PDB file of N, CA, C and O in Angstrom:
ATOM      1  N   MET A   1    -119.420 -51.675-117.337  1.00  0.00           N
ATOM      2  CA  MET A   1    -118.804 -52.691-116.506  1.00  0.00           C
ATOM      3  C   MET A   1    -118.587 -53.987-117.286  1.00  0.00           C
ATOM      4  O   MET A   1    -117.598 -54.684-117.062  1.00  0.00           O
ATOM      5  N   GLU A   2    -119.499 -54.315-118.197  1.00  0.00           N
ATOM      6  CA  GLU A   2    -119.368 -55.545-118.964  1.00  0.00           C
ATOM      7  C   GLU A   2    -118.096 -55.521-119.807  1.00  0.00           C
ATOM      8  O   GLU A   2    -117.378 -56.517-119.883  1.00  0.00           O
ATOM      9  N   THR A   3    -117.821 -54.385-120.436  1.00  0.00           N
ATOM     10  CA  THR A   3    -116.608 -54.263-121.244  1.00  0.00           C
ATOM     11  C   THR A   3    -115.379 -54.398-120.368  1.00  0.00           C
ATOM     12  O   THR A   3    -114.423 -55.079-120.740  1.00  0.00           O
ATOM     13  N   PHE A   4    -115.392 -53.757-119.207  1.00  0.00           N
ATOM     14  CA  PHE A   4    -114.252 -53.849-118.301  1.00  0.00           C
ATOM     15  C   PHE A   4    -114.047 -55.283-117.835  1.00  0.00           C
ATOM     16  O   PHE A   4    -112.908 -55.731-117.704  1.00  0.00           O
ATOM     17  N   ALA A   5    -115.121 -56.001-117.585  1.00  0.00           N
ATOM     18  CA  ALA A   5    -115.011 -57.405-117.186  1.00  0.00           C
ATOM     19  C   ALA A   5    -114.353 -58.230-118.284  1.00  0.00           C
ATOM     20  O   ALA A   5    -113.568 -59.133-117.993  1.00  0.00           O
ATOM     21  N   LYS A   6    -114.664 -57.932-119.544  1.00  0.00           N
ATOM     22  CA  LYS A   6    -114.022 -58.642-120.653  1.00  0.00           C
ATOM     23  C   LYS A   6    -112.535 -58.339-120.704  1.00  0.00           C
ATOM     24  O   LYS A   6    -111.728 -59.213-121.022  1.00  0.00           O
ATOM     25  N   VAL A   7    -112.171 -57.101-120.391  1.00  0.00           N
ATOM     26  CA  VAL A   7    -110.755 -56.716-120.377  1.00  0.00           C
ATOM     27  C   VAL A   7    -110.003 -57.503-119.314  1.00  0.00           C
ATOM     28  O   VAL A   7    -108.810 -57.768-119.466  1.00  0.00           O
ATOM     29  N   LEU A   8    -110.682 -57.875-118.248  1.00  0.00           N
ATOM     30  CA  LEU A   8    -110.049 -58.603-117.152  1.00  0.00           C
ATOM     31  C   LEU A   8    -110.178 -60.120-117.296  1.00  0.00           C
ATOM     32  O   LEU A   8    -109.813 -60.850-116.375  1.00  0.00           O
ATOM     33  N   SER A   9    -110.679 -60.601-118.407  1.00  0.00           N
ATOM     34  CA  SER A   9    -110.855 -62.039-118.590  1.00  0.00           C
ATOM     35  C   SER A   9    -109.506 -62.759-118.603  1.00  0.00           C
ATOM     36  O   SER A   9    -108.460 -62.139-118.797  1.00  0.00           O
ATOM     37  N   ASP A  10    -109.546 -64.058-118.397  1.00  0.00           N
ATOM     38  CA  ASP A  10    -108.324 -64.862-118.425  1.00  0.00           C
ATOM     39  C   ASP A  10    -107.584 -64.697-119.743  1.00  0.00           C
ATOM     40  O   ASP A  10    -106.360 -64.573-119.775  1.00  0.00           O
ATOM     41  N   ARG A  11    -108.342 -64.698-120.823  1.00  0.00           N
ATOM     42  CA  ARG A  11    -107.735 -64.577-122.154  1.00  0.00           C
ATOM     43  C   ARG A  11    -107.041 -63.222-122.329  1.00  0.00           C
ATOM     44  O   ARG A  11    -105.962 -63.149-122.918  1.00  0.00           O
ATOM     45  N   SER A  12    -107.645 -62.174-121.827  1.00  0.00           N
ATOM     46  CA  SER A  12    -107.041 -60.844-121.918  1.00  0.00           C
ATOM     47  C   SER A  12    -105.811 -60.720-121.034  1.00  0.00           C
ATOM     48  O   SER A  12    -104.813 -60.115-121.426  1.00  0.00           O
ATOM     49  N   ARG A  13    -105.886 -61.293-119.847  1.00  0.00           N
ATOM     50  CA  ARG A  13    -104.708 -61.265-118.965  1.00  0.00           C
ATOM     51  C   ARG A  13    -103.562 -62.054-119.582  1.00  0.00           C
ATOM     52  O   ARG A  13    -102.400 -61.666-119.462  1.00  0.00           O
ATOM     53  N   ALA A  14    -103.889 -63.160-120.241  1.00  0.00           N
ATOM     54  CA  ALA A  14    -102.853 -63.934-120.927  1.00  0.00           C
ATOM     55  C   ALA A  14    -102.239 -63.113-122.056  1.00  0.00           C
ATOM     56  O   ALA A  14    -101.036 -63.198-122.300  1.00  0.00           O
ATOM     57  N   LEU A  15    -103.048 -62.326-122.740  1.00  0.00           N
ATOM     58  CA  LEU A  15    -102.538 -61.466-123.805  1.00  0.00           C
ATOM     59  C   LEU A  15    -101.598 -60.408-123.227  1.00  0.00           C
ATOM     60  O   LEU A  15    -100.540 -60.143-123.798  1.00  0.00           O
ATOM     61  N   LEU A  16    -101.970 -59.806-122.108  1.00  0.00           N
ATOM     62  CA  LEU A  16    -101.100 -58.832-121.457  1.00  0.00           C
ATOM     63  C   LEU A  16     -99.763 -59.465-121.056  1.00  0.00           C
ATOM     64  O   LEU A  16     -98.707 -58.856-121.230  1.00  0.00           O
ATOM     65  N   ALA A  17     -99.812 -60.668-120.529  1.00  0.00           N
ATOM     66  CA  ALA A  17     -98.577 -61.360-120.149  1.00  0.00           C
ATOM     67  C   ALA A  17     -97.727 -61.653-121.382  1.00  0.00           C
ATOM     68  O   ALA A  17     -96.503 -61.527-121.337  1.00  0.00           O
ATOM     69  N   LEU A  18     -98.367 -62.041-122.479  1.00  0.00           N
ATOM     70  CA  LEU A  18     -97.640 -62.316-123.717  1.00  0.00           C
ATOM     71  C   LEU A  18     -96.958 -61.051-124.234  1.00  0.00           C
ATOM     72  O   LEU A  18     -95.816 -61.101-124.691  1.00  0.00           O
ATOM     73  N   ILE A  19     -97.649 -59.933-124.163  1.00  0.00           N
ATOM     74  CA  ILE A  19     -97.053 -58.660-124.583  1.00  0.00           C
ATOM     75  C   ILE A  19     -95.840 -58.341-123.719  1.00  0.00           C
ATOM     76  O   ILE A  19     -94.801 -57.929-124.234  1.00  0.00           O
ATOM     77  N   ALA A  20     -95.966 -58.529-122.413  1.00  0.00           N
ATOM     78  CA  ALA A  20     -94.858 -58.248-121.501  1.00  0.00           C
ATOM     79  C   ALA A  20     -93.657 -59.149-121.778  1.00  0.00           C
ATOM     80  O   ALA A  20     -92.512 -58.698-121.743  1.00  0.00           O
ATOM     81  N   GLU A  21     -93.925 -60.407-122.049  1.00  0.00           N
ATOM     82  CA  GLU A  21     -92.836 -61.369-122.264  1.00  0.00           C
ATOM     83  C   GLU A  21     -92.145 -61.180-123.606  1.00  0.00           C
ATOM     84  O   GLU A  21     -90.924 -61.306-123.694  1.00  0.00           O
ATOM     85  N   THR A  22     -92.904 -60.881-124.644  1.00  0.00           N
ATOM     86  CA  THR A  22     -92.338 -60.883-125.995  1.00  0.00           C
ATOM     87  C   THR A  22     -92.043 -59.492-126.552  1.00  0.00           C
ATOM     88  O   THR A  22     -91.218 -59.355-127.454  1.00  0.00           O
ATOM     89  N   GLN A  23     -92.702 -58.464-126.030  1.00  0.00           N
ATOM     90  CA  GLN A  23     -92.559 -57.096-126.511  1.00  0.00           C
ATOM     91  C   GLN A  23     -92.574 -57.062-128.048  1.00  0.00           C
ATOM     92  O   GLN A  23     -91.578 -56.703-128.675  1.00  0.00           O
ATOM     93  N   PRO A  24     -93.703 -57.435-128.640  1.00  0.00           N
ATOM     94  CA  PRO A  24     -93.779 -57.524-130.102  1.00  0.00           C
ATOM     95  C   PRO A  24     -93.574 -56.177-130.782  1.00  0.00           C
ATOM     96  O   PRO A  24     -93.927 -55.129-130.242  1.00  0.00           O
ATOM     97  N   ASP A  25     -92.996 -56.228-131.981  1.00  0.00           N
ATOM     98  CA  ASP A  25     -92.730 -55.020-132.767  1.00  0.00           C
ATOM     99  C   ASP A  25     -93.917 -54.574-133.602  1.00  0.00           C
ATOM    100  O   ASP A  25     -93.898 -53.482-134.169  1.00  0.00           O
ATOM    101  N   SER A  26     -94.949 -55.404-133.684  1.00  0.00           N
ATOM    102  CA  SER A  26     -96.111 -55.054-134.508  1.00  0.00           C
ATOM    103  C   SER A  26     -97.318 -55.865-134.065  1.00  0.00           C
ATOM    104  O   SER A  26     -97.192 -56.859-133.350  1.00  0.00           O
ATOM    105  N   LEU A  27     -98.488 -55.422-134.501  1.00  0.00           N
ATOM    106  CA  LEU A  27     -99.700 -56.187-134.227  1.00  0.00           C
ATOM    107  C   LEU A  27     -99.678 -57.512-134.985  1.00  0.00           C
ATOM    108  O   LEU A  27    -100.201 -58.516-134.502  1.00  0.00           O
ATOM    109  N   ALA A  28     -99.076 -57.514-136.164  1.00  0.00           N
ATOM    110  CA  ALA A  28     -98.984 -58.752-136.936  1.00  0.00           C
ATOM    111  C   ALA A  28     -98.170 -59.796-136.176  1.00  0.00           C
ATOM    112  O   ALA A  28     -98.535 -60.972-136.150  1.00  0.00           O
ATOM    113  N   GLU A  29     -97.072 -59.370-135.559  1.00  0.00           N
ATOM    114  CA  GLU A  29     -96.261 -60.299-134.760  1.00  0.00           C
ATOM    115  C   GLU A  29     -97.046 -60.799-133.554  1.00  0.00           C
ATOM    116  O   GLU A  29     -97.012 -61.987-133.235  1.00  0.00           O
ATOM    117  N   LEU A  30     -97.746 -59.898-132.888  1.00  0.00           N
ATOM    118  CA  LEU A  30     -98.548 -60.296-131.727  1.00  0.00           C
ATOM    119  C   LEU A  30     -99.666 -61.242-132.147  1.00  0.00           C
ATOM    120  O   LEU A  30     -99.966 -62.198-131.432  1.00  0.00           O
ATOM    121  N   ALA A  31    -100.284 -60.987-133.293  1.00  0.00           N
ATOM    122  CA  ALA A  31    -101.337 -61.876-133.797  1.00  0.00           C
ATOM    123  C   ALA A  31    -100.781 -63.276-134.020  1.00  0.00           C
ATOM    124  O   ALA A  31    -101.422 -64.268-133.673  1.00  0.00           O
ATOM    125  N   GLU A  32     -99.590 -63.353-134.598  1.00  0.00           N
ATOM    126  CA  GLU A  32     -98.968 -64.657-134.838  1.00  0.00           C
ATOM    127  C   GLU A  32     -98.638 -65.360-133.529  1.00  0.00           C
ATOM    128  O   GLU A  32     -98.893 -66.555-133.381  1.00  0.00           O
ATOM    129  N   LEU A  33     -98.078 -64.628-132.590  1.00  0.00           N
ATOM    130  CA  LEU A  33     -97.703 -65.212-131.296  1.00  0.00           C
ATOM    131  C   LEU A  33     -98.915 -65.669-130.492  1.00  0.00           C
ATOM    132  O   LEU A  33     -98.867 -66.691-129.808  1.00  0.00           O
ATOM    133  N   SER A  34     -99.998 -64.907-130.579  1.00  0.00           N
ATOM    134  CA  SER A  34    -101.180 -65.194-129.762  1.00  0.00           C
ATOM    135  C   SER A  34    -102.167 -66.140-130.438  1.00  0.00           C
ATOM    136  O   SER A  34    -103.032 -66.715-129.777  1.00  0.00           O
ATOM    137  N   GLY A  35    -102.038 -66.301-131.752  1.00  0.00           N
ATOM    138  CA  GLY A  35    -102.982 -67.135-132.479  1.00  0.00           C
ATOM    139  C   GLY A  35    -104.329 -66.452-132.692  1.00  0.00           C
ATOM    140  O   GLY A  35    -105.318 -67.116-133.003  1.00  0.00           O
ATOM    141  N   ARG A  36    -104.376 -65.151-132.530  1.00  0.00           N
ATOM    142  CA  ARG A  36    -105.606 -64.382-132.714  1.00  0.00           C
ATOM    143  C   ARG A  36    -105.591 -63.683-134.076  1.00  0.00           C
ATOM    144  O   ARG A  36    -104.530 -63.378-134.620  1.00  0.00           O
ATOM    145  N   ALA A  37    -106.768 -63.440-134.608  1.00  0.00           N
ATOM    146  CA  ALA A  37    -106.876 -62.669-135.846  1.00  0.00           C
ATOM    147  C   ALA A  37    -106.472 -61.221-135.563  1.00  0.00           C
ATOM    148  O   ALA A  37    -106.825 -60.664-134.524  1.00  0.00           O
ATOM    149  N   LYS A  38    -105.739 -60.626-136.484  1.00  0.00           N
ATOM    150  CA  LYS A  38    -105.239 -59.273-136.289  1.00  0.00           C
ATOM    151  C   LYS A  38    -106.373 -58.273-136.049  1.00  0.00           C
ATOM    152  O   LYS A  38    -106.236 -57.381-135.212  1.00  0.00           O
ATOM    153  N   SER A  39    -107.484 -58.410-136.768  1.00  0.00           N
ATOM    154  CA  SER A  39    -108.596 -57.470-136.592  1.00  0.00           C
ATOM    155  C   SER A  39    -109.216 -57.585-135.195  1.00  0.00           C
ATOM    156  O   SER A  39    -109.531 -56.568-134.576  1.00  0.00           O
ATOM    157  N   ASN A  40    -109.391 -58.796-134.701  1.00  0.00           N
ATOM    158  CA  ASN A  40    -109.926 -58.989-133.346  1.00  0.00           C
ATOM    159  C   ASN A  40    -108.949 -58.496-132.296  1.00  0.00           C
ATOM    160  O   ASN A  40    -109.338 -57.898-131.292  1.00  0.00           O
ATOM    161  N   LEU A  41    -107.686 -58.753-132.542  1.00  0.00           N
ATOM    162  CA  LEU A  41    -106.641 -58.320-131.625  1.00  0.00           C
ATOM    163  C   LEU A  41    -106.627 -56.795-131.525  1.00  0.00           C
ATOM    164  O   LEU A  41    -106.505 -56.245-130.431  1.00  0.00           O
ATOM    165  N   PHE A  42    -106.752 -56.123-132.651  1.00  0.00           N
ATOM    166  CA  PHE A  42    -106.767 -54.668-132.663  1.00  0.00           C
ATOM    167  C   PHE A  42    -107.927 -54.136-131.822  1.00  0.00           C
ATOM    168  O   PHE A  42    -107.741 -53.212-131.030  1.00  0.00           O
ATOM    169  N   ARG A  43    -109.107 -54.703-131.983  1.00  0.00           N
ATOM    170  CA  ARG A  43    -110.263 -54.257-131.192  1.00  0.00           C
ATOM    171  C   ARG A  43    -110.025 -54.474-129.691  1.00  0.00           C
ATOM    172  O   ARG A  43    -110.344 -53.610-128.874  1.00  0.00           O
ATOM    173  N   THR A  44    -109.466 -55.631-129.342  1.00  0.00           N
ATOM    174  CA  THR A  44    -109.168 -55.917-127.937  1.00  0.00           C
ATOM    175  C   THR A  44    -108.173 -54.913-127.378  1.00  0.00           C
ATOM    176  O   THR A  44    -108.357 -54.403-126.273  1.00  0.00           O
ATOM    177  N   LEU A  45    -107.122 -54.626-128.133  1.00  0.00           N
ATOM    178  CA  LEU A  45    -106.102 -53.690-127.673  1.00  0.00           C
ATOM    179  C   LEU A  45    -106.637 -52.265-127.574  1.00  0.00           C
ATOM    180  O   LEU A  45    -106.242 -51.522-126.676  1.00  0.00           O
ATOM    181  N   LYS A  46    -107.529 -51.873-128.481  1.00  0.00           N
ATOM    182  CA  LYS A  46    -108.135 -50.541-128.394  1.00  0.00           C
ATOM    183  C   LYS A  46    -108.983 -50.429-127.121  1.00  0.00           C
ATOM    184  O   LYS A  46    -108.990 -49.384-126.471  1.00  0.00           O
ATOM    185  N   THR A  47    -109.685 -51.489-126.769  1.00  0.00           N
ATOM    186  CA  THR A  47    -110.463 -51.489-125.521  1.00  0.00           C
ATOM    187  C   THR A  47    -109.525 -51.401-124.328  1.00  0.00           C
ATOM    188  O   THR A  47    -109.771 -50.629-123.401  1.00  0.00           O
ATOM    189  N   MET A  48    -108.449 -52.187-124.340  1.00  0.00           N
ATOM    190  CA  MET A  48    -107.475 -52.127-123.254  1.00  0.00           C
ATOM    191  C   MET A  48    -106.846 -50.743-123.156  1.00  0.00           C
ATOM    192  O   MET A  48    -106.560 -50.258-122.061  1.00  0.00           O
ATOM    193  N   GLU A  49    -106.635 -50.118-124.301  1.00  0.00           N
ATOM    194  CA  GLU A  49    -106.062 -48.774-124.311  1.00  0.00           C
ATOM    195  C   GLU A  49    -107.002 -47.774-123.642  1.00  0.00           C
ATOM    196  O   GLU A  49    -106.546 -46.880-122.930  1.00  0.00           O
ATOM    197  N   ARG A  50    -108.304 -47.917-123.864  1.00  0.00           N
ATOM    198  CA  ARG A  50    -109.279 -47.014-123.223  1.00  0.00           C
ATOM    199  C   ARG A  50    -109.201 -47.102-121.695  1.00  0.00           C
ATOM    200  O   ARG A  50    -109.459 -46.120-120.999  1.00  0.00           O
ATOM    201  N   TYR A  51    -108.847 -48.275-121.181  1.00  0.00           N
ATOM    202  CA  TYR A  51    -108.728 -48.456-119.729  1.00  0.00           C
ATOM    203  C   TYR A  51    -107.310 -48.217-119.224  1.00  0.00           C
ATOM    204  O   TYR A  51    -107.041 -48.409-118.038  1.00  0.00           O
ATOM    205  N   GLY A  52    -106.400 -47.802-120.101  1.00  0.00           N
ATOM    206  CA  GLY A  52    -105.040 -47.468-119.693  1.00  0.00           C
ATOM    207  C   GLY A  52    -104.128 -48.658-119.469  1.00  0.00           C
ATOM    208  O   GLY A  52    -103.061 -48.510-118.874  1.00  0.00           O
ATOM    209  N   LEU A  53    -104.526 -49.842-119.934  1.00  0.00           N
ATOM    210  CA  LEU A  53    -103.701 -51.033-119.730  1.00  0.00           C
ATOM    211  C   LEU A  53    -102.571 -51.146-120.737  1.00  0.00           C
ATOM    212  O   LEU A  53    -101.526 -51.723-120.433  1.00  0.00           O
ATOM    213  N   VAL A  54    -102.764 -50.607-121.925  1.00  0.00           N
ATOM    214  CA  VAL A  54    -101.732 -50.579-122.958  1.00  0.00           C
ATOM    215  C   VAL A  54    -101.861 -49.274-123.733  1.00  0.00           C
ATOM    216  O   VAL A  54    -102.887 -48.595-123.682  1.00  0.00           O
ATOM    217  N   HIS A  55    -100.798 -48.946-124.449  1.00  0.00           N
ATOM    218  CA  HIS A  55    -100.834 -47.856-125.426  1.00  0.00           C
ATOM    219  C   HIS A  55    -100.443 -48.455-126.761  1.00  0.00           C
ATOM    220  O   HIS A  55     -99.580 -49.331-126.827  1.00  0.00           O
ATOM    221  N   LEU A  56    -101.072 -47.989-127.819  1.00  0.00           N
ATOM    222  CA  LEU A  56    -100.680 -48.408-129.159  1.00  0.00           C
ATOM    223  C   LEU A  56     -99.803 -47.307-129.738  1.00  0.00           C
ATOM    224  O   LEU A  56    -100.210 -46.148-129.819  1.00  0.00           O
ATOM    225  N   ARG A  57     -98.602 -47.684-130.136  1.00  0.00           N
ATOM    226  CA  ARG A  57     -97.625 -46.746-130.682  1.00  0.00           C
ATOM    227  C   ARG A  57     -97.322 -47.102-132.125  1.00  0.00           C
ATOM    228  O   ARG A  57     -97.498 -48.244-132.548  1.00  0.00           O
ATOM    229  N   LYS A  58     -96.864 -46.108-132.877  1.00  0.00           N
ATOM    230  CA  LYS A  58     -96.429 -46.363-134.245  1.00  0.00           C
ATOM    231  C   LYS A  58     -94.929 -46.621-134.239  1.00  0.00           C
ATOM    232  O   LYS A  58     -94.145 -45.853-133.682  1.00  0.00           O
ATOM    233  N   GLY A  59     -94.555 -47.727-134.878  1.00  0.00           N
ATOM    234  CA  GLY A  59     -93.155 -48.087-134.979  1.00  0.00           C
ATOM    235  C   GLY A  59     -92.667 -47.926-136.400  1.00  0.00           C
ATOM    236  O   GLY A  59     -93.111 -47.046-137.137  1.00  0.00           O
ATOM    237  N   ARG A  60     -91.741 -48.797-136.769  1.00  0.00           N
ATOM    238  CA  ARG A  60     -91.187 -48.771-138.120  1.00  0.00           C
ATOM    239  C   ARG A  60     -92.299 -48.945-139.149  1.00  0.00           C
ATOM    240  O   ARG A  60     -93.241 -49.711-138.946  1.00  0.00           O
ATOM    241  N   ALA A  61     -92.170 -48.225-140.244  1.00  0.00           N
ATOM    242  CA  ALA A  61     -93.128 -48.306-141.346  1.00  0.00           C
ATOM    243  C   ALA A  61     -94.569 -48.078-140.868  1.00  0.00           C
ATOM    244  O   ALA A  61     -95.509 -48.647-141.422  1.00  0.00           O
ATOM    245  N   ALA A  62     -94.731 -47.246-139.842  1.00  0.00           N
ATOM    246  CA  ALA A  62     -96.045 -46.886-139.295  1.00  0.00           C
ATOM    247  C   ALA A  62     -96.818 -48.084-138.758  1.00  0.00           C
ATOM    248  O   ALA A  62     -98.045 -48.038-138.672  1.00  0.00           O
ATOM    249  N   ARG A  63     -96.114 -49.157-138.395  1.00  0.00           N
ATOM    250  CA  ARG A  63     -96.773 -50.323-137.790  1.00  0.00           C
ATOM    251  C   ARG A  63     -97.142 -50.009-136.348  1.00  0.00           C
ATOM    252  O   ARG A  63     -96.362 -49.399-135.617  1.00  0.00           O
ATOM    253  N   LEU A  64     -98.323 -50.422-135.950  1.00  0.00           N
ATOM    254  CA  LEU A  64     -98.733 -50.261-134.556  1.00  0.00           C
ATOM    255  C   LEU A  64     -98.178 -51.399-133.715  1.00  0.00           C
ATOM    256  O   LEU A  64     -98.103 -52.543-134.162  1.00  0.00           O
ATOM    257  N   PHE A  65     -97.790 -51.064-132.490  1.00  0.00           N
ATOM    258  CA  PHE A  65     -97.376 -52.095-131.549  1.00  0.00           C
ATOM    259  C   PHE A  65     -97.819 -51.684-130.153  1.00  0.00           C
ATOM    260  O   PHE A  65     -97.880 -50.494-129.845  1.00  0.00           O
ATOM    261  N   PRO A  66     -98.131 -52.666-129.303  1.00  0.00           N
ATOM    262  CA  PRO A  66     -98.605 -52.346-127.954  1.00  0.00           C
ATOM    263  C   PRO A  66     -97.445 -52.137-126.976  1.00  0.00           C
ATOM    264  O   PRO A  66     -96.444 -52.851-127.027  1.00  0.00           O
ATOM    265  N   VAL A  67     -97.591 -51.169-126.103  1.00  0.00           N
ATOM    266  CA  VAL A  67     -96.641 -50.943-125.016  1.00  0.00           C
ATOM    267  C   VAL A  67     -97.429 -50.690-123.743  1.00  0.00           C
ATOM    268  O   VAL A  67     -98.588 -50.278-123.791  1.00  0.00           O
ATOM    269  N   PHE A  68     -96.807 -50.934-122.622  1.00  0.00           N
ATOM    270  CA  PHE A  68     -97.455 -50.675-121.340  1.00  0.00           C
ATOM    271  C   PHE A  68     -97.155 -49.252-120.910  1.00  0.00           C
ATOM    272  O   PHE A  68     -96.038 -48.774-121.112  1.00  0.00           O
ATOM    273  N   PRO A  69     -98.119 -48.564-120.326  1.00  0.00           N
ATOM    274  CA  PRO A  69     -97.922 -47.168-119.936  1.00  0.00           C
ATOM    275  C   PRO A  69     -97.002 -46.997-118.730  1.00  0.00           C
ATOM    276  O   PRO A  69     -96.512 -45.897-118.474  1.00  0.00           O
ATOM    277  N   ILE A  70     -96.767 -48.067-117.998  1.00  0.00           N
ATOM    278  CA  ILE A  70     -95.859 -48.023-116.853  1.00  0.00           C
ATOM    279  C   ILE A  70     -94.898 -49.198-116.966  1.00  0.00           C
ATOM    280  O   ILE A  70     -95.215 -50.185-117.630  1.00  0.00           O
ATOM    281  N   PRO A  71     -93.722 -49.114-116.328  1.00  0.00           N
ATOM    282  CA  PRO A  71     -92.758 -50.220-116.415  1.00  0.00           C
ATOM    283  C   PRO A  71     -93.343 -51.531-115.899  1.00  0.00           C
ATOM    284  O   PRO A  71     -94.142 -51.552-114.963  1.00  0.00           O
ATOM    285  N   GLU A  72     -92.926 -52.612-116.530  1.00  0.00           N
ATOM    286  CA  GLU A  72     -93.412 -53.948-116.165  1.00  0.00           C
ATOM    287  C   GLU A  72     -93.205 -54.235-114.684  1.00  0.00           C
ATOM    288  O   GLU A  72     -94.064 -54.841-114.044  1.00  0.00           O
ATOM    289  N   SER A  73     -92.080 -53.807-114.138  1.00  0.00           N
ATOM    290  CA  SER A  73     -91.789 -54.089-112.733  1.00  0.00           C
ATOM    291  C   SER A  73     -92.831 -53.480-111.799  1.00  0.00           C
ATOM    292  O   SER A  73     -93.022 -53.970-110.687  1.00  0.00           O
ATOM    293  N   LEU A  74     -93.508 -52.414-112.239  1.00  0.00           N
ATOM    294  CA  LEU A  74     -94.514 -51.778-111.392  1.00  0.00           C
ATOM    295  C   LEU A  74     -95.900 -52.378-111.554  1.00  0.00           C
ATOM    296  O   LEU A  74     -96.690 -52.358-110.610  1.00  0.00           O
ATOM    297  N   TRP A  75     -96.216 -52.915-112.738  1.00  0.00           N
ATOM    298  CA  TRP A  75     -97.576 -53.427-112.933  1.00  0.00           C
ATOM    299  C   TRP A  75     -97.686 -54.918-112.748  1.00  0.00           C
ATOM    300  O   TRP A  75     -98.764 -55.409-112.411  1.00  0.00           O
ATOM    301  N   LEU A  76     -96.622 -55.656-112.951  1.00  0.00           N
ATOM    302  CA  LEU A  76     -96.706 -57.109-112.931  1.00  0.00           C
ATOM    303  C   LEU A  76     -97.129 -57.632-111.561  1.00  0.00           C
ATOM    304  O   LEU A  76     -98.008 -58.489-111.473  1.00  0.00           O
ATOM    305  N   PHE A  77     -96.526 -57.136-110.513  1.00  0.00           N
ATOM    306  CA  PHE A  77     -96.856 -57.613-109.177  1.00  0.00           C
ATOM    307  C   PHE A  77     -98.313 -57.319-108.814  1.00  0.00           C
ATOM    308  O   PHE A  77     -99.019 -58.233-108.387  1.00  0.00           O
ATOM    309  N   PRO A  78     -98.793 -56.074-108.968  1.00  0.00           N
ATOM    310  CA  PRO A  78    -100.210 -55.823-108.667  1.00  0.00           C
ATOM    311  C   PRO A  78    -101.156 -56.588-109.578  1.00  0.00           C
ATOM    312  O   PRO A  78    -102.229 -57.004-109.140  1.00  0.00           O
ATOM    313  N   LEU A  79    -100.777 -56.783-110.838  1.00  0.00           N
ATOM    314  CA  LEU A  79    -101.625 -57.517-111.771  1.00  0.00           C
ATOM    315  C   LEU A  79    -101.847 -58.934-111.277  1.00  0.00           C
ATOM    316  O   LEU A  79    -102.963 -59.448-111.345  1.00  0.00           O
ATOM    317  N   VAL A  80    -100.811 -59.560-110.789  1.00  0.00           N
ATOM    318  CA  VAL A  80    -100.931 -60.934-110.284  1.00  0.00           C
ATOM    319  C   VAL A  80    -101.817 -60.960-109.038  1.00  0.00           C
ATOM    320  O   VAL A  80    -102.669 -61.838-108.899  1.00  0.00           O
ATOM    321  N   LEU A  81    -101.621 -60.011-108.145  1.00  0.00           N
ATOM    322  CA  LEU A  81    -102.414 -59.991-106.917  1.00  0.00           C
ATOM    323  C   LEU A  81    -103.885 -59.685-107.176  1.00  0.00           C
ATOM    324  O   LEU A  81    -104.759 -60.318-106.585  1.00  0.00           O
ATOM    325  N   VAL A  82    -104.163 -58.740-108.035  1.00  0.00           N
ATOM    326  CA  VAL A  82    -105.530 -58.308-108.259  1.00  0.00           C
ATOM    327  C   VAL A  82    -106.295 -59.271-109.138  1.00  0.00           C
ATOM    328  O   VAL A  82    -107.468 -59.539-108.880  1.00  0.00           O
ATOM    329  N   PHE A  83    -105.660 -59.797-110.172  1.00  0.00           N
ATOM    330  CA  PHE A  83    -106.389 -60.556-111.175  1.00  0.00           C
ATOM    331  C   PHE A  83    -106.335 -62.063-110.995  1.00  0.00           C
ATOM    332  O   PHE A  83    -107.074 -62.775-111.675  1.00  0.00           O
ATOM    333  N   ASP A  84    -105.510 -62.571-110.128  1.00  0.00           N
ATOM    334  CA  ASP A  84    -105.453 -64.036-109.951  1.00  0.00           C
ATOM    335  C   ASP A  84    -106.403 -64.506-108.886  1.00  0.00           C
ATOM    336  O   ASP A  84    -106.480 -65.703-108.613  1.00  0.00           O
TER     337      ASP A  84
END
């Protein structure tokens, strides 16, 4: 439960919103946009992936990038209601 609570923190929800808004092509781009270290960001995203909040996919040149498992239009509304 403690790990799940961290996934639902304000900082994590802000990261999810940033991913939705910017749709970064790589973890390096997301790290730059979020101001987080790439290694910490990777650990956070792997935890979010375990809970089904994001998927990490391989893009160009085998770069990882985060995607949502369901369309934004379906998760954004419940995310605001549940987490705010």
